C-alpha positions in Angstrom: -74.7 31.4 76.1 -73.2 34.8 75.9 -69.7 33.4 76.6 -70.1 30.7 73.6 -71.1 33.6 71.4 -68.1 35.5 72.2 -65.6 33.0 71.5 -67.5 32.2 68.1 -66.9 36.1 67.7 -63.2 35.7 68.0 -62.8 32.8 65.9 -64.8 33.0 63.1 -62.6 35.6 61.4 -59.4 33.3 61.7 -61.3 30.8 60.0 -62.5 32.9 57.5 -59.0 34.1 56.5 -57.1 30.7 56.6 -54.5 30.0 54.1 -55.7 27.0 51.9 -53.1 24.2 51.0 -53.7 22.0 47.7 -51.9 18.5 48.4 -51.4 16.3 45.2 -49.7 13.1 45.8 -47.9 11.3 42.9 -45.1 9.3 41.5 -42.4 10.3 39.1 -42.6 8.4 35.9 -39.5 6.4 35.0 -38.0 9.1 32.7 -38.8 12.0 34.8 -36.2 13.2 37.6 -37.0 15.1 40.7 -34.9 17.9 38.9 -37.0 18.0 36.0 -40.1 17.9 38.1 -39.1 21.2 40.0 -38.2 23.1 36.8 -41.8 22.5 35.6 -43.1 23.5 39.0 -41.0 26.9 38.8 -42.5 27.3 35.3 -45.9 26.9 36.8 -45.4 29.5 39.5 -44.0 31.9 37.2 -46.1 31.7 34.1 -49.6 30.5 35.7 -49.6 30.5 39.1 -48.3 34.0 40.0 -51.2 35.6 38.0 -53.8 33.0 39.4 -52.8 33.5 43.4 -51.5 30.2 43.3 -48.0 29.2 44.6 -46.5 25.8 44.8 -43.8 24.0 46.1 -42.6 20.1 46.1 -42.1 18.3 49.2 -39.7 14.7 48.7 -39.7 12.7 51.8 -36.8 12.1 53.4 -38.0 10.1 56.1 -41.2 7.8 55.2 -42.6 4.2 54.6 -42.8 5.6 51.0 -40.0 7.2 49.8 -41.0 7.1 45.9 -43.8 9.6 46.7 -43.7 13.0 46.4 -46.3 15.8 47.2 -46.8 19.1 45.3 -47.8 21.7 48.3 -50.0 24.8 46.5 -50.8 27.5 48.4 -53.2 30.0 48.0 -55.2 32.5 50.3 -58.3 30.8 50.7 -60.3 27.9 49.6 -62.2 30.5 47.6 -59.3 31.5 45.9 -58.3 27.8 45.3 -61.7 27.4 43.7 -61.0 30.3 41.6 -57.6 29.2 40.5 -59.0 25.4 40.1 -61.8 26.8 37.7 -59.3 28.9 35.3 -56.9 25.7 35.2 -59.7 23.7 33.9 -61.1 26.3 31.7 -58.0 26.9 30.1 -57.0 23.1 29.6 -59.7 23.5 26.5 -57.2 25.9 24.6 -54.1 23.4 23.5 -52.4 26.7 23.0 -52.9 27.9 26.7 -50.1 27.9 29.3 -52.1 25.7 31.6 -52.6 23.2 28.6 -48.6 23.5 27.9 -47.9 23.1 31.5 -50.3 20.3 32.3 -48.8 18.3 28.9 -45.2 18.2 30.7 -46.9 17.4 34.0 -48.7 14.3 32.4 -45.3 13.5 31.2 -43.4 13.4 34.3 -45.9 12.4 37.1 -48.6 10.0 37.9 -50.9 11.8 40.4 -52.4 9.0 42.9 -54.3 11.6 45.4 -55.5 15.3 45.7 -56.2 16.8 49.5 -57.3 20.2 50.8 -56.6 21.9 53.9 -57.1 25.2 55.7 -54.4 26.4 57.4 -54.5 28.7 60.4 
């Protein structure tokens, strides 16, 4: 029992400090190129993500059974930080003049999201 408790104490801090990965799977719309999507992602990182502790990158499949699917990989310090960023993003969408709203409009013109998943990275 004591050994189990000691192991738990060793691993709990590792799990509690896990980085969070937000993965959004999607397909580019006909009039949007990968280069355009990367520009939108870069603007997101610069004008919104940086101030909310969220940094994104795009993964484009090289080897896959579905080469048309792209993946948005968003990084935050923790699931809690992701939750705060998501709450802020959703809250800002109600203001059409907000940075989030303007970025979201560009995203909607470029990509159809098909799935979203979240992961703890350790």
